[in-house]
Steps between C-alpha positions, in 0.01 A plus 500: 500500500569261791133396501509427128813290535344300784191434295713385205691261724179354640361451149819326391483262796134416431577432131792272588289304747226461240744364242646257757152371584423447131830313453432276803150425374648401161751271667229339710288430193803348324579288804146360495564336160618138569853405399548162329783300345430407137657262250450442129352179362738324260489260211801288585624147557385320811622190681349318794721280716457265792768393746531154651771311684700244305754230571813384317523125437676247280432140409875435526524523877512152649611296798690218331456146635657164422282228347700234685618450857873475552816620667655814347859426396569840342332841469612657174352848563460759773278801571533781245629277219358553151427163340375378164219261418617138539800587718567249781402637840581207727606134485372225727648163596436249216679195651187301587340566159826408322518171693140420405577577135797260502284231656222548245742493208631163621145368526418641158801326342388168644137564393614571143704176504197300618280668239740398225492140619122495515477641146735224372297229677176646366634496145598131542154436644661385825368794701156645549377844401423567866866449596609737222245768606608465865863561403405801286296644786793463738728693262242777449440531874870532580551755220214712640646485852842595365348796314328611822828492688671701227229766529536504877876533465458804269287665768777469759636816338270802532522743207365851447159505327569851365773762501504737793664612824516291815344714770563268794633146553336290773675162454861414584752234402454190718133575564227249422237652268149383415242613243310713754813691607595818306860512379521862389305796360559571131380830353507651153382863492577576135129486425251590771126557520318781675150402607224711652141449613250747353141562606243330278334837420799580275487169311349643180767773474812291571615283208817356352709798388359742760773746603663464842737716700673298769694657784673361806446742792700289747806486277724746319396379155375676188138454401419285197253552216362160402183344359264235630620160377200297613170548683356238732175326410389443858352731765634421846183462712663612828598850384325530159819559302665361187872466428709680239857410404785669321857388429840659547766352271877534547435598860798610710343672802175327602475206738209265577253625764588868454199727545403720206248780443316439175332797330255381234381731222147362465372792290687715246335755269688715249251787512207568732328778695690538828420725798630519861336226706445728801286732288231231482213536749188295566141610547236341721427239233868399491546648150840648408522867404752785469481878509593655167612867489372748242665844494275795592750784535876530506553314828163347583325187376152356511470135606310226316419157640583233242424132559761250377560127466829399663674204334783463754741702712872461570776707656290817539350487149162382375410367158145601409268434208470762227278788618337781298577758770864404553777522242876531511574833670170522691558648845381277784506575871761271651466611863306757697158391367353419841181702555488641145159525330393548139446875551848572637769711339857396586856609452795276417762486772 
């Protein structure tokens, strides 16, 4: 009985070892099937965007100068003041011009008196036409000089050319100013422009109305969704770019010379065939292709090489032309395709 029991135990051990070998062989065969990551092709919307650096600017940012030289008698404003168009900024000494005006008015009165006399003599045929014309010319000349002095006097007060905020004042009361010397900086940021230089290769896709997303990475400001206001008609020869502009109205946060990041939507499609961009491979002839999966059994798939025409890629997605072998829902190997051949069977990870 002991011998029979020993034989039974030996048989049981041999059977168990056999089953374990078979199981290990099955696992080895399963492990030989490549694992891949797959994604489904989709019919969906697609946008392509480019990013460029932009700059905030305004045409109402000036260094204000005086048209006349003179001594400042009074500064009517200071840094930080908000002023309106036409408001007086500074007054200059007018005493010399006023004295010249008084002198010219005296001369003009006398010239008008002499002209009247010459006209009376001419009517009585006691004076010549030349004397009358000379008197008229003298009156006209003095009137023109007086008008010039009046204009000069009006320019001894500098006024604001537009409404805005005085950023900094450079001139002081008692200082002598001249046309080449800046008095102050006047800025109005209510309406600003954002400009950016874009590579000429995007010229055909960027037009008036093209959508923009503008952010300010150096500042704690919200991004803005705007549209291209104008497109430049000149390619800069040094860097092969053209300029785009957009406007921000009723601005309260942007200042001239701020840096901006401009994201341009140069392509937008409501519905197209979209696949992961990293699923696209190239053959020796530089043609694009993907591996399409066709189910063989429950967990295994046969691979099929399908050549495609890629329109463009952006943000991990690729827009491709319509393809007979690829539809919405078609499984495509996204990663793990290195070394795969047309005869391989794979599993999805």
